[in-house]
C-alpha positions as CSV (number, residue, x, y, z in Angstrom):
1,X,80.2,103.4,39.6
2,X,77.2,102.7,37.4
3,X,76.6,99.3,35.9
4,X,76.3,98.4,32.3
5,X,74.1,95.7,30.7
6,X,76.4,93.1,29.3
7,X,75.8,90.2,26.9
8,X,78.3,87.3,26.8
9,X,78.2,84.4,24.4
10,X,79.0,80.9,25.8
11,X,80.1,78.0,23.6
12,X,81.5,74.6,24.1
13,X,82.3,71.6,21.8
14,X,84.7,69.5,23.9
15,X,84.1,67.3,26.9
16,X,80.8,67.6,28.7
17,X,79.6,70.5,26.7
18,X,76.4,71.1,28.7
19,X,78.3,70.9,32.0
20,X,80.8,73.5,30.8
21,X,78.0,75.9,30.0
22,X,76.2,75.3,33.3
23,X,79.3,75.7,35.4
24,X,80.3,78.8,33.5
25,X,77.0,80.5,34.2
26,X,77.4,79.8,37.9
27,X,80.9,81.1,37.8
28,X,79.9,84.2,36.0
29,X,77.2,84.8,38.6
30,X,80.0,84.8,41.2
31,X,82.3,87.3,39.6
32,X,82.8,90.6,41.4
33,X,80.5,93.3,40.0
34,X,78.1,90.9,38.3
35,X,74.4,91.1,39.2
36,X,71.1,89.8,37.8
37,X,72.3,87.1,35.5
38,X,69.8,85.8,33.0
39,X,70.5,83.1,30.4
40,X,69.0,82.0,27.0
41,X,68.1,78.5,26.1
42,X,71.0,76.3,24.9
43,X,71.3,75.8,21.1
44,X,73.3,73.2,19.3
45,X,75.1,74.2,16.1
46,X,77.4,72.9,13.5
47,X,81.0,74.2,14.0
48,X,81.9,77.4,12.2
49,X,85.1,76.9,10.3
50,X,86.7,73.4,10.2
51,X,83.9,70.7,10.1
52,X,86.1,67.9,11.5
53,X,85.2,68.8,15.1
54,X,82.2,68.2,17.4
55,X,79.0,70.3,17.2
56,X,78.8,73.3,19.6
57,X,76.5,74.1,22.4
58,X,75.8,77.8,22.6
59,X,73.9,80.2,24.8
60,X,74.0,83.9,25.7
61,X,73.8,85.4,29.2
62,X,73.0,88.9,30.2
63,X,73.9,90.7,33.4
64,X,74.6,94.0,35.0
65,X,78.3,94.7,35.5
66,X,79.8,97.5,37.7
67,X,83.2,97.6,36.1
68,X,84.8,98.1,32.7
69,X,84.9,95.8,29.7
70,X,88.6,95.8,30.1
71,X,88.3,94.5,33.7
72,X,85.7,91.8,32.7
73,X,87.7,90.4,29.9
74,X,90.5,88.8,32.0
75,X,88.0,87.4,34.4
76,X,86.2,85.6,31.5
77,X,89.5,84.4,30.1
78,X,90.4,83.0,33.5
79,X,87.1,81.0,33.5
80,X,87.9,79.7,30.0
81,X,91.4,78.6,31.2
82,X,89.9,76.9,34.4
83,X,87.8,74.8,32.0
84,X,90.9,73.6,30.1
85,X,90.9,76.1,27.3
86,X,94.2,76.7,25.7
87,X,94.5,79.6,23.3
88,X,95.2,78.3,19.9
89,X,96.9,80.2,17.1
90,X,94.5,78.7,14.6
91,X,90.9,80.2,14.4
92,X,87.8,78.3,15.1
93,X,89.4,75.3,16.8
94,X,87.5,73.0,19.2
95,X,87.4,74.2,22.8
96,X,85.8,73.2,26.2
97,X,84.6,76.8,26.8
98,X,84.5,80.0,24.8
99,X,83.3,83.2,26.4
100,X,82.9,86.3,24.3
101,X,81.8,89.8,25.3
102,X,79.1,90.6,22.7
103,X,77.8,93.9,24.0
104,X,78.8,96.2,26.8
105,X,76.0,98.7,27.2
106,X,76.0,100.9,24.2
107,X,79.8,101.2,24.2
108,X,81.9,100.7,21.1
109,X,85.4,99.4,21.9
110,X,88.1,98.8,19.4
111,X,91.3,97.5,21.0
112,X,93.7,94.8,19.9
113,X,92.3,92.3,22.4
114,X,88.7,93.5,22.6
115,X,86.1,94.6,20.0
116,X,82.6,95.5,21.2
117,X,80.2,95.0,19.7
118,X,81.8,91.6,18.9
119,X,83.2,91.5,15.4
120,X,81.0,88.6,14.3
121,X,77.8,89.4,16.1
122,X,75.8,90.2,13.0
123,X,76.7,87.0,11.1
124,X,76.2,84.2,13.6
125,X,72.9,82.6,14.3
126,X,74.4,80.9,17.4
127,X,74.8,84.4,18.9
128,X,71.8,86.1,17.4
129,X,69.1,83.6,18.2
130,X,69.9,83.5,21.9
131,X,70.2,87.3,22.0
132,X,66.8,87.6,20.4
133,X,65.4,85.2,23.0
134,X,66.8,87.4,25.8
135,X,65.8,90.7,24.3
136,X,63.9,90.7,20.9
137,X,64.1,94.5,20.7
138,X,67.8,94.8,21.3
139,X,69.7,97.2,19.0
140,X,73.3,96.3,18.2
141,X,75.3,99.6,17.9
142,X,76.2,100.2,14.3
143,X,74.5,97.0,13.1
144,X,70.7,97.4,13.7
145,X,68.1,95.3,15.5
146,X,68.8,91.7,16.5
147,X,65.5,90.7,14.8
148,X,66.7,92.1,11.5
149,X,70.1,90.6,11.9
150,X,68.6,87.2,12.5
151,X,66.8,87.3,9.2
152,X,70.0,87.7,7.3
153,X,72.6,85.6,9.1
154,X,74.1,82.2,8.3
155,X,72.3,79.4,10.2
156,X,75.2,77.0,11.0
157,X,72.6,74.2,11.4
158,X,71.2,75.8,14.6
159,X,68.6,73.9,16.6
160,X,67.4,74.2,20.2
161,X,69.3,71.7,22.4
162,X,67.1,69.3,24.3
163,X,68.2,70.0,27.8
164,X,66.5,66.9,29.1
165,X,68.8,64.6,27.1
């Protein structure tokens, strides 16, 4: 089976946010079929949605995956659960770890539990800025270049997180 270049967003705003992201990157590296993991810098952003929650730390990782998006999704959901994530019925709630498949090669997937490219990819600075850092020439199928999308997205108070803090 050939591998696809996959981009996954990582976010955390509960507990030791930085530790959740660092552990998740190590855990993703250890998943079957995953190779050549690279990660963006970490960014801190205001929460999207309800503002009565802590700020988020966000990053994006890229890797080659020799499986399907449908086989990767439950593995990422298991990682979220191992960090204490409980699926809420309300959108945009606080969470220790959030992992979203942003892009899976050039595939377009529209299933009830998986939409690729990710539905909000073109509107979120906390996804686009780390994507641009990893690949400034990246094209998002059906949306355009990451560079162009960055110029037109909401900013959500994004700032590079001082990893030395």
